C-alpha angles and dihedrals in degrees: 000000000000096000089127095051095108138024093275091221117152133173116225119201118191133186116262090248094050120130130205092266090059091052093049091050089050091050088049102043108006121241142147086069092306126120105195108122122169104248118255106231097175133276115336095029112163128194134167118208107219127188142176087270095050138273111331108183149344116238116193146149125234125226090282094052095253112148120235131183119209113190113218116189103005134032124255090249093059110122112243092214107096095014091106098226108167101162140003138177139188114247124191110250 
């Protein structure tokens, strides 16, 4: 409880050579000095990472609570530089 107590706004800074997979792992687990993990809400958690350029990935847990990332419109090796991502958010699926 209390996950809606503040604006929930974070700034994510990624290295110049980062790829989409790096960003999704950062969203899921934090990293690169960022602390913005998708919350674990139990087995069968389902999130969609949406951005100003469209939906990027589904992040979900299976029945055993193991995290998975399914890339939607671009592959995980797509360089972030030049994609034009200005904002993103995790939306419950």
